[in-house]
LODO-333070 format. One line per 3 residues: number of its first residue (from 1); their letters; for each residue x, y, z of C-alpha. Coordinates in steps of 0.02 Angstrom, whole numbers, always signed. Layout:
% LODO-333070
NUM = a = X/Y/Z  ...;
This chain:
% LODO-333070
1 = mfi = +1191/-607/-3498  +1088/-690/-3361  +938/-706/-3478;
4 = kii = +1045/-779/-3617  +1125/-905/-3501  +960/-960/-3422;
7 = ltv = +872/-985/-3589  +1020/-1080/-3661  +1038/-1193/-3509;
10 = vfl = +850/-1234/-3511  +862/-1276/-3696  +1012/-1390/-3670;
13 = vvt = +933/-1478/-3520  +776/-1515/-3622  +884/-1579/-3766;
16 = vgv = +980/-1701/-3657  +819/-1749/-3567  +742/-1803/-3732;
19 = gly = +894/-1911/-3763  +871/-1996/-3594  +684/-2019/-3626;
22 = srk = +717/-2102/-3795  +859/-2217/-3744  +750/-2372/-3723;
25 = qas = +692/-2359/-3903  +872/-2352/-3964  +926/-2526/-3910;
28 = svd = +905/-2606/-4083  +980/-2554/-4249  +811/-2508/-4325;
31 = gfv = +766/-2412/-4168  +932/-2320/-4161  +944/-2278/-4347;
34 = lgg = +763/-2264/-4404  +657/-2245/-4248  +578/-2414/-4286;
37 = rav = +512/-2346/-4453  +365/-2274/-4356  +398/-2087/-4349;
40 = gpw = +245/-1978/-4384  +226/-1838/-4512  +256/-1691/-4394;
43 = lta = +416/-1761/-4321  +478/-1817/-4493  +437/-1651/-4577;
46 = faf = +523/-1551/-4441  +670/-1672/-4441  +686/-1646/-4629;
49 = gts = +678/-1456/-4613  +793/-1436/-4463  +922/-1554/-4542;
52 = yfs = +911/-1448/-4701  +936/-1278/-4621  +1073/-1245/-4495;
55 = avv = +1199/-1110/-4451  +1272/-1144/-4623  +1118/-1061/-4697;
58 = fvg = +1083/-931/-4563  +1263/-869/-4544  +1362/-927/-4696;
61 = yag = +1244/-932/-4844  +1128/-791/-4790  +1276/-676/-4760;
64 = qfg = +1379/-717/-4914  +1239/-728/-5041  +1141/-586/-4964;
67 = wky = +1295/-478/-4990  +1322/-537/-5169  +1143/-538/-5232;
70 = gls = +1049/-421/-5116  +864/-451/-5093  +858/-569/-5241;
73 = saw = +944/-696/-5128  +768/-731/-5062  +746/-836/-5220;
76 = igi = +864/-961/-5141  +744/-984/-4995  +597/-1000/-5113;
79 = gna = +692/-1131/-5214  +733/-1225/-5054  +548/-1230/-5010;
82 = vig = +480/-1278/-5182  +620/-1388/-5251  +714/-1442/-5096;
85 = sll = +559/-1481/-4992  +394/-1490/-5090  +459/-1581/-5245;
88 = awi = +580/-1687/-5143  +435/-1756/-5041  +323/-1779/-5193;
91 = vlg = +454/-1862/-5304  +554/-1962/-5176  +446/-1983/-5020;
94 = rrt = +327/-2126/-5063  +441/-2225/-5178  +588/-2213/-5057;
97 = klm = +481/-2273/-4912  +410/-2421/-5009  +569/-2481/-5094;
100 = tqh = +687/-2462/-4945  +564/-2554/-4833  +542/-2692/-4962;
103 = iqs = +729/-2722/-4985  +761/-2691/-4799  +879/-2547/-4832;
106 = rtm = +929/-2440/-4683  +1052/-2321/-4765  +1082/-2245/-4936;
109 = pdf = +1239/-2352/-4969  +1136/-2504/-4920  +1008/-2451/-5050;
112 = fgt = +1141/-2443/-5186  +1212/-2611/-5136  +1044/-2701/-5138;
115 = rfd = +953/-2609/-5276  +1099/-2632/-5397  +1159/-2800/-5329;
118 = sqg = +1336/-2742/-5288  +1423/-2747/-5120  +1562/-2644/-5196;
121 = lrv = +1441/-2500/-5226  +1384/-2513/-5047  +1561/-2501/-4978;
124 = vas = +1617/-2358/-5090  +1457/-2260/-5060  +1483/-2274/-4872;
127 = via = +1661/-2208/-4887  +1603/-2062/-4996  +1465/-2020/-4871;
130 = fvf = +1581/-2027/-4721  +1720/-1923/-4801  +1612/-1786/-4875;
133 = lip = +1494/-1765/-4728  +1645/-1707/-4627  +1669/-1535/-4711;
136 = yta = +1483/-1502/-4698  +1488/-1541/-4513  +1639/-1427/-4491;
139 = gvy = +1543/-1288/-4578  +1398/-1309/-4456  +1516/-1298/-4308;
142 = kgi = +1595/-1142/-4377  +1428/-1056/-4404  +1357/-1089/-4233;
145 = stl = +1518/-1044/-4144  +1527/-876/-4234  +1355/-831/-4165;
148 = fem = +1396/-896/-3992  +1554/-793/-3989  +1452/-638/-4033;
151 = gfg = +1313/-673/-3908  +1411/-734/-3757  +1588/-675/-3785;
154 = ipy = +1648/-857/-3769  +1802/-895/-3875  +1764/-988/-4036;
157 = eyc = +1865/-1143/-3987  +1765/-1171/-3827  +1600/-1151/-3920;
160 = vvi = +1647/-1284/-4047  +1698/-1410/-3914  +1542/-1380/-3807;
163 = mai = +1425/-1403/-3956  +1514/-1563/-4007  +1497/-1639/-3833;
166 = lta = +1313/-1594/-3813  +1266/-1661/-3984  +1359/-1823/-3952;
169 = vyv = +1270/-1848/-3785  +1091/-1843/-3846  +1121/-1936/-4009;
172 = ilg = +1218/-2074/-3921  +1081/-2090/-3789  +925/-2087/-3897;
175 = gyr = +972/-2114/-4080  +850/-2061/-4216  +697/-2050/-4104;
178 = ata = +784/-1925/-3989  +847/-1830/-4141  +672/-1818/-4216;
181 = mnd = +591/-1762/-4053  +724/-1631/-4024  +707/-1577/-4206;
184 = fiq = +524/-1538/-4175  +563/-1431/-4021  +706/-1347/-4112;
187 = gvi = +598/-1318/-4266  +467/-1224/-4165  +604/-1111/-4096;
190 = mlf = +670/-1082/-4273  +498/-1032/-4341  +465/-909/-4201;
193 = giv = +643/-845/-4198  +667/-803/-4381  +506/-702/-4393;
196 = tii = +548/-604/-4235  +728/-570/-4286  +680/-507/-4459;
199 = aav = +556/-385/-4384  +683/-323/-4256  +825/-301/-4382;
202 = laq = +717/-207/-4508  +649/-95/-4369  +827/-31/-4344;
205 = kgg = +823/+35/-4523  +651/+116/-4514  +546/-34/-4566;
208 = lve = +529/-138/-4723  +488/+1/-4847  +628/+114/-4789;
211 = afh = +754/-28/-4786  +702/-77/-4962  +724/+103/-5020;
214 = qma = +898/+110/-4944  +948/-52/-5032  +894/+22/-5199;
217 = qip = +1019/+165/-5176  +1172/+55/-5150  +1294/+70/-5297;
220 = sdt = +1373/-71/-5395  +1534/-150/-5331  +1618/-121/-5499;
223 = npa = +1549/+51/-5542  +1505/+168/-5397  +1410/+282/-5518;
226 = eng = +1282/+147/-5557  +1143/+70/-5454  +1198/-106/-5405;
229 = gfa = +1027/-184/-5425  +1030/-254/-5249  +844/-219/-5230;
232 = slw = +796/-285/-5403  +696/-443/-5437  +841/-547/-5508;
235 = gpd = +986/-456/-5428  +1155/-408/-5503  +1208/-585/-5553;
238 = pwn = +1059/-697/-5596  +1158/-841/-5674  +1268/-871/-5523;
241 = llg = +1114/-850/-5415  +1034/-992/-5513  +1186/-1102/-5474;
244 = vvi = +1159/-1071/-5288  +974/-1113/-5303  +1014/-1278/-5391;
247 = lts = +1148/-1329/-5266  +1051/-1288/-5109  +881/-1350/-5173;
250 = lgt = +913/-1501/-5283  +1057/-1555/-5171  +942/-1618/-5034;
253 = wgl = +879/-1753/-5152  +1047/-1840/-5148  +1106/-1814/-4968;
256 = pqm = +1102/-1970/-4857  +1049/-1876/-4701  +900/-1798/-4793;
259 = vgk = +837/-1947/-4893  +850/-2055/-4737  +701/-1962/-4664;
262 = fys = +588/-2048/-4791  +648/-2219/-4732  +577/-2194/-4558;
265 = itd = +405/-2115/-4588  +255/-2220/-4538  +148/-2236/-4696;
268 = esa = +93/-2154/-4858  -39/-2042/-4777  +95/-1973/-4662;
271 = ihr = +199/-1931/-4816  +57/-1821/-4885  +43/-1723/-4722;
274 = gtv = +231/-1714/-4703  +246/-1637/-4877  +137/-1488/-4829;
277 = ist = +217/-1462/-4659  +395/-1473/-4726  +361/-1350/-4868;
280 = ifa = +286/-1218/-4754  +430/-1240/-4632  +559/-1217/-4771;
283 = lvv = +471/-1064/-4841  +471/-975/-4673  +644/-1026/-4614;
286 = agg = +745/-1027/-4775  +649/-883/-4855  +669/-784/-4694;
289 = cyf = +855/-818/-4678  +899/-763/-4855  +779/-615/-4849;
292 = lgg = +865/-557/-4690  +1039/-582/-4764  +988/-480/-4916;
295 = fgr = +991/-322/-4809  +1170/-353/-4752  +1243/-206/-4849;
298 = lfg = +1142/-84/-4744  +1248/-128/-4593  +1418/-81/-4661;
301 = vpp = +1562/-174/-4743  +1613/-333/-4651  +1792/-351/-4586;
304 = tlp = +1927/-419/-4700  +2026/-578/-4676  +2218/-584/-4679;
307 = ngr = +2211/-628/-4864  +2115/-466/-4899  +1947/-548/-4937;
310 = ldf = +1788/-497/-4849  +1739/-605/-4701  +1565/-654/-4762;
313 = dai = +1535/-760/-4606  +1538/-601/-4501  +1397/-513/-4595;
316 = vpg = +1246/-587/-4506  +1325/-578/-4332  +1364/-395/-4370;
319 = mle = +1181/-363/-4412  +1124/-438/-4247  +1251/-376/-4119;
322 = tlp = +1156/-214/-4081  +992/-303/-4041  +928/-305/-3860;
325 = dil = +993/-446/-3750  +829/-542/-3752  +832/-546/-3942;
328 = ial = +1016/-596/-3943  +965/-741/-3831  +831/-787/-3958;
331 = vvl = +958/-779/-4099  +1074/-895/-4004  +933/-1018/-3974;
334 = lvl = +879/-1005/-4156  +1052/-1048/-4222  +1083/-1174/-4084;
337 = sas = +921/-1262/-4131  +959/-1262/-4316  +1137/-1321/-4294;
340 = mst = +1116/-1456/-4163  +978/-1538/-4264  +1087/-1539/-4419;
343 = las = +1239/-1601/-4323  +1137/-1741/-4246  +1075/-1796/-4417;
346 = lvl = +1249/-1791/-4492  +1336/-1890/-4356  +1196/-2019/-4348;
349 = tss = +1202/-2042/-4537  +1391/-2058/-4543  +1404/-2180/-4397;
352 = stm = +1261/-2291/-4458  +1333/-2294/-4633  +1506/-2347/-4575;
355 = tld = +1436/-2478/-4455  +1304/-2558/-4567  +1390/-2541/-4735;
358 = liy = +1573/-2568/-4694  +1594/-2658/-4528  +1435/-2765/-4523;
361 = rdk = +1369/-2801/-4696  +1214/-2912/-4692  +1209/-3042/-4827;
364 = kse = +1045/-3031/-4923  +953/-3158/-5028  +887/-3128/-5203;
367 = ege = +723/-3074/-5125  +816/-2928/-5046  +796/-2994/-4869;
370 = vke = +925/-3046/-4742  +950/-3233/-4744  +860/-3319/-4603;
373 = gti = +904/-3478/-4511  +1092/-3448/-4514  +1103/-3389/-4333;
376 = dde = +993/-3413/-4181  +893/-3275/-4098  +1012/-3254/-3951;
379 = vae = +1163/-3229/-4063  +1064/-3111/-4175  +1016/-3005/-4024;
382 = kie = +1198/-2995/-3970  +1250/-2939/-4144  +1113/-2806/-4143;
385 = rrk = +1175/-2738/-3976  +1354/-2741/-4038  +1307/-2642/-4194;
388 = vvv = +1225/-2508/-4088  +1381/-2496/-3978  +1492/-2480/-4132;
391 = mrv = +1381/-2342/-4201  +1394/-2248/-4038  +1583/-2262/-4041;
394 = liv = +1589/-2202/-4221  +1482/-2052/-4176  +1621/-1996/-4060;
397 = ffi = +1752/-2033/-4194  +1659/-1933/-4327  +1632/-1786/-4210;
400 = vis = +1817/-1781/-4162  +1873/-1776/-4345  +1749/-1640/-4394;
403 = lmi = +1796/-1546/-4236  +1979/-1542/-4288  +1931/-1466/-4455;
406 = aln = +1814/-1340/-4373  +1953/-1281/-4258  +2059/-1244/-4412;
409 = ppt = +1929/-1204/-4546  +2008/-1195/-4718  +1880/-1082/-4801;
412 = fia = +1712/-997/-4786  +1559/-1091/-4724  +1477/-1079/-4895;
415 = qlm = +1628/-1159/-4980  +1636/-1301/-4852  +1454/-1340/-4886;
418 = gis = +1479/-1323/-5075  +1617/-1454/-5074  +1515/-1573/-4967;
421 = wga = +1350/-1555/-5059  +1432/-1556/-5230  +1522/-1721/-5203;
424 = lag = +1381/-1810/-5111  +1235/-1755/-5218  +1340/-1762/-5377;
427 = afl = +1379/-1945/-5341  +1214/-2002/-5264  +1069/-1897/-5329;
430 = apf = +1049/-1963/-5506  +1072/-2150/-5471  +961/-2142/-5316;
433 = mlg = +817/-2049/-5397  +825/-2142/-5563  +845/-2305/-5468;
436 = lyw = +674/-2276/-5390  +588/-2243/-5558  +686/-2327/-5699;
439 = krv = +714/-2515/-5707  +850/-2496/-5838  +978/-2409/-5726;
442 = tta = +1134/-2518/-5726  +1267/-2552/-5595  +1400/-2481/-5712;
445 = svw = +1305/-2316/-5725  +1305/-2298/-5536  +1494/-2325/-5531;
448 = acf = +1513/-2196/-5669  +1410/-2068/-5573  +1510/-2097/-5414;
451 = iwg = +1669/-2061/-5512  +1589/-1909/-5595  +1522/-1827/-5438;
454 = vgi = +1674/-1852/-5328  +1798/-1829/-5471  +1737/-1659/-5532;
457 = tvi = +1725/-1593/-5353  +1899/-1652/-5301  +1984/-1599/-5463;
460 = nml = +1907/-1427/-5451  +1963/-1412/-5270  +2142/-1469/-5307;
463 = agn = +2151/-1348/-5454  +2114/-1202/-5337  +1927/-1191/-5376;
466 = pis = +1931/-1115/-5552  +1743/-1148/-5545  +1667/-1091/-5381;
469 = pin = +1625/-1239/-5267  +1443/-1185/-5276  +1431/-1189/-5466;
472 = cga = +1540/-1345/-5475  +1419/-1433/-5358  +1271/-1383/-5466;
475 = iam = +1359/-1447/-5622  +1400/-1612/-5534  +1217/-1640/-5488;
478 = vgg = +1139/-1599/-5656  +1276/-1688/-5753  +1249/-1846/-5651;
481 = fvv = +1082/-1876/-5738  +1167/-1871/-5908  +1302/-1990/-5848;
484 = val = +1180/-2118/-5776  +1063/-2112/-5926  +1202/-2127/-6054;
487 = vsv = +1299/-2266/-5968  +1139/-2363/-5930  +1093/-2367/-6113;
490 = ltk = +1266/-2427/-6162  +1296/-2560/-6028  +1222/-2727/-5978;
493 = plp = +1060/-2716/-5876  +1028/-2810/-5714  +938/-2978/-5731;
496 = sny = +754/-2948/-5766  +694/-3066/-5628  +802/-2975/-5499;
499 = van = +733/-2804/-5549  +555/-2872/-5555  +572/-2932/-5377;
502 = vwk = +634/-2762/-5319  +488/-2680/-5409  +358/-2785/-5317;
505 = cye = +348/-2650/-5185  +254/-2537/-5307  +121/-2665/-5355;
C-alpha cells in the first residue's frame, strides 16, 4: 500500500505542477483553449491518443467486448489505430488545421457557424456537444473509480470526487498547454504500463501459448457442447464486432475533443510526424487493452448485478487483483493517466464551447475574421480575460454535473460511451468532414444531420435500446454521410463567393 500511495502522490504532484507551470500561457482565449496554436507533434499526438483511450477502454470496453468476442476483440484496437488514428490524421489533420486557422475557428461549433454561415448551427452544435459529453465523462469517472476501489480499497464515491477535483485544478490553472504536457507524461506511463500488465497477466496462465490454448477450449454461451470460437480470428459474432470497430474508430473523426487537437498543432510538417506517433501509440495502447480483455474468460465469471446481468465493468479489475502490489500500483497509474487526460480534454472542450459559442459569440465578417475597429485594445483585453474566467467557472459546472451522473451511473461504461459517441459523431462527423472537402455542402444538410444523429440516438434510448447503443451509434455515423449528401443535392447552396473565400486556405 505504501508503494501504491507514494507512486500515486508523485504522479498527482507532477500533474498539478505542470498546471502551475503552464498558467502564464493560459491568460488569453487562444492560449487557454488551443495552446496558442503552437503545440508540437509529440505533444499533439500524445494528447490525441490519451484523449482517445481512457478507463472507458481499459475497464469498460476491454472487459465487455473481450468477454463477448474473445481474442477477436483485438480487431477493435487495430481499427482504432488504423481508422481512428492513422486515417483520421491523414484525412482531417491538414485540412482542419488550415481551414480553422483561416476562418479563425476555435471550436467545432464555431467551425459549423462560420463554414456554413449560420449562428444557429453554432449555438445548437454547442448545446449538443455540452449535453452529450456529460455521459462520456461519467463513464470515465466510473471506470477509473472501479480500478481505484480495487487497488486502494477506497470507496467508489470518494474516488470519483478526488479525480474530479484534481482534474479541475490542473485544467483551470494551465488550460490546453497544461493538458497537452500532462498528456505526454501520462502517455509514456500508458505505453509502459500496458505492455508490462499484459505480460504479468498472461504469466499467471502459463504464458501466451498456454493462455491461447485455454481460450480455444471455452464452450459457447448458447451450447456448452460446442467450442465458442473465442480464440478464432473473427470471434463468435463478427457482425456486432464490426459495429464496435466502426463506433470506436470512426467516431473520433466527429468528436469535438478529438478534432480540436488538429486546431492547435504548429504546422503541416508537424502533422506528418504526429500521424506516425499517434498511430503507433494507438496500436500499442488500444491493441494491448483489447488483447488483454480478450482473455477475461480465463479468470472466472464476473459477479452479477441486481438485475441479473453480468457486471462487465468488474472483469478487468478481477483479472488484475491478484497481481503483486507494485504491478497494481502500475495499473492504477496507467488508468489514472488514461482517464485524467481524457477528463481534461472533455471538460476543456465543453467549457470552451459553451463560453465561445453561447455566451460570447464573436461577430465575423464575410472574410471569416472577427471585425476590427469596433472596440479598443484595452476593452478587448478585458473581454479576453473575462472569457477565460467564464471558461474556468464552466469547467467546475461541467465537472459537477458529470460527477452527479457518475455517482449514480445508469448503465455500463460501454453503453454510456455508446450514447455519447453515437449522438456526437452521428451529428458532427459527416458535415465536418464533408465540409472540409466538398464545397456543395449546404446549411440545411448540416441541420438535417444534427437532427439525424441526435434523433436516432435519443429515440433508441427512450425506446429501451432495441438496437444496442453501440450499433445505433455506428448506424448514426454512417447514415450521416447519406443524409448530408442527399440534402445538399436537394437544397440551396451557399453563395459561391462566400465558399470561395473559405476555400482560399487551400490555395
